[in-house]
DOMARKE-828839 format. One line per field, with one value per residue (C-alpha): residue in one letter; residue number from 1; x, y, z. Coordinates in nm, 3 decimals. Example, Ala and Ser with C-alpha at 12.3 -4.5 7.8 and 13.67 -1.06 7.14 Angstrom:
2
residu = A,S
num = 1,2
px = 1.230,1.367
py = -0.450,-0.106
pz = 0.780,0.714
//
This chain:
149
residu = M,R,Q,R,R,E,P,A,S,F,E,A,L,K,A,E,A,F,I,R,G,E,S,T,L,S,V,V,C,D,R,P,F,D,E,V,A,L,Q,L,E,G,S,I,A,A,N,D,L,A,I,L,Q,V,H,D,F,G,R,L,L,Q,A,K,G,M,A,P,E,Q,N,C,R,V,Y,E,V,C,N,P,R,L,A,A,Q,L,I,D,I,D,P,G,L,A,H,V,L,P,C,R,I,S,M,H,D,R,G,G,V,T,T,V,T,T,P,M,P,S,A,L,M,T,E,F,S,H,A,A,N,V,A,R,L,A,R,T,F,E,A,G,L,Q,R,V,L,R,G,L,R
num = 1,2,3,4,5,6,7,8,9,10,11,12,13,14,15,16,17,18,19,20,21,22,23,24,25,26,27,28,29,30,31,32,33,34,35,36,37,38,39,40,41,42,43,44,45,46,47,48,49,50,51,52,53,54,55,56,57,58,59,60,61,62,63,64,65,66,67,68,69,70,71,72,73,74,75,76,77,78,79,80,81,82,83,84,85,86,87,88,89,90,91,92,93,94,95,96,97,98,99,100,101,102,103,104,105,106,107,108,109,110,111,112,113,114,115,116,117,118,119,120,121,122,123,124,125,126,127,128,129,130,131,132,133,134,135,136,137,138,139,140,141,142,143,144,145,146,147,148,149
px = 4.059,3.802,3.432,3.221,2.889,2.598,2.432,2.096,1.801,1.587,1.294,1.455,1.504,1.208,0.991,1.256,1.312,1.370,1.591,1.675,1.924,2.089,2.327,2.263,1.970,1.965,1.754,1.747,1.637,1.612,1.702,2.010,2.297,2.322,1.934,1.940,2.259,2.034,1.766,1.979,2.121,1.787,1.642,1.949,1.905,1.525,1.579,1.803,2.117,2.441,2.661,3.025,3.208,3.158,3.405,3.358,3.540,3.489,3.634,3.914,4.012,4.004,4.248,4.480,4.467,4.172,3.865,3.603,3.304,3.042,2.983,3.051,3.031,3.010,2.866,2.960,2.641,2.597,2.309,2.544,2.297,2.317,2.700,2.754,2.535,2.705,3.066,2.964,2.867,3.153,3.424,3.547,3.243,3.415,3.591,3.228,3.113,3.007,2.787,2.827,2.591,2.726,2.589,2.670,2.534,2.562,2.361,2.105,2.048,2.166,2.173,2.195,2.340,2.436,2.525,2.255,2.386,2.216,2.429,2.734,2.763,2.641,2.936,3.184,2.996,2.783,2.696,2.304,2.203,2.420,2.151,1.863,2.064,2.175,1.798,1.712,1.991,1.889,1.513,1.674,1.877,1.555,1.348,1.643,1.642,1.271,1.276,1.436,1.176
py = -1.676,-1.754,-1.660,-1.467,-1.616,-1.364,-1.347,-1.521,-1.264,-1.273,-1.309,-1.644,-1.749,-1.623,-1.928,-2.148,-1.870,-2.157,-2.436,-2.755,-2.943,-3.287,-3.143,-2.769,-2.529,-2.198,-1.874,-1.613,-1.276,-0.953,-0.705,-0.548,-0.750,-0.548,-0.580,-0.951,-0.978,-0.805,-1.011,-1.328,-1.224,-1.169,-1.504,-1.696,-1.534,-1.598,-1.961,-2.028,-2.030,-1.846,-1.658,-1.757,-1.565,-1.371,-1.395,-1.088,-1.186,-0.842,-0.659,-0.916,-0.898,-0.515,-0.513,-0.711,-0.489,-0.698,-0.540,-0.814,-0.757,-0.874,-0.892,-1.251,-1.327,-1.643,-1.681,-1.969,-2.077,-2.329,-2.455,-2.531,-2.779,-3.008,-2.941,-3.056,-3.360,-3.443,-3.412,-3.626,-3.910,-3.867,-3.615,-3.654,-3.440,-3.115,-3.061,-3.005,-2.769,-2.494,-2.494,-2.230,-2.018,-1.810,-1.508,-1.337,-1.101,-1.064,-0.865,-0.723,-1.079,-1.209,-1.578,-1.739,-2.100,-2.355,-2.722,-2.962,-3.113,-3.434,-3.475,-3.345,-3.499,-3.854,-3.855,-3.828,-4.031,-4.358,-4.332,-4.383,-4.051,-3.842,-3.857,-3.756,-3.459,-3.337,-3.353,-3.150,-2.888,-2.884,-2.791,-2.485,-2.391,-2.427,-2.180,-1.968,-1.945,-1.942,-1.658,-1.455,-1.507
pz = -3.002,-2.762,-2.881,-2.597,-2.554,-2.529,-2.162,-2.129,-2.131,-1.826,-2.036,-2.172,-1.798,-1.619,-1.699,-1.481,-1.219,-0.975,-1.126,-0.964,-1.174,-1.103,-0.827,-0.808,-0.717,-0.873,-0.906,-1.146,-1.079,-1.288,-1.000,-0.927,-0.778,-0.456,-0.409,-0.452,-0.203,0.058,0.001,0.020,0.332,0.487,0.350,0.514,0.833,0.821,0.743,1.061,0.881,0.973,0.728,0.822,0.543,0.246,-0.035,-0.271,-0.606,-0.775,-0.463,-0.450,-0.833,-0.821,-0.525,-0.734,-1.039,-1.254,-1.349,-1.368,-1.602,-1.362,-0.976,-0.809,-0.463,-0.250,0.087,0.318,0.528,0.798,1.013,1.317,1.468,1.140,1.101,1.427,1.358,1.027,1.176,1.471,1.211,0.972,1.082,0.694,0.565,0.725,0.421,0.238,0.527,0.529,0.246,-0.024,-0.211,-0.521,-0.707,-1.018,-1.249,-1.616,-1.884,-1.600,-1.472,-1.148,-1.053,-0.719,-0.718,-0.447,-0.477,-0.348,-0.004,-0.074,-0.393,-0.253,0.120,-0.007,-0.249,0.045,0.293,0.294,0.667,0.678,0.857,0.609,0.357,0.590,0.748,0.398,0.255,0.593,0.512,0.133,0.227,0.417,0.117,-0.117,0.123,0.098,-0.279,-0.302,-0.082,-0.352,-0.634
//
């Protein structure tokens, strides 16, 4: 039988509200999921990114007769100008585009996470300008997440 872990309290995470891991950026919030989602969507737009698609896993699973214990949503986002430049440099990068921002809640804590483009894209392409463009896009994602604090 699988042991269920207790969710981390917001107090335990508050000191690290913006977390930069080796390959991810995360923000934890003590606000309701839907409130954070609205703020995230506004922050995405304010930072010149486009939302291409939203995958609401809670609704998807409910439609399939399952009852998820928490909300989970994934936003596919893109900076069209940077995406065009990346594909022009290395069309093979299309499989890591658009970038994804996920959010989920558990125990009253909403977490928003995204892979760092500088880690992800340079893993698949060694073209010189890819790292520079990935860092530019990553800076935009950092602004988006910092806007949630």
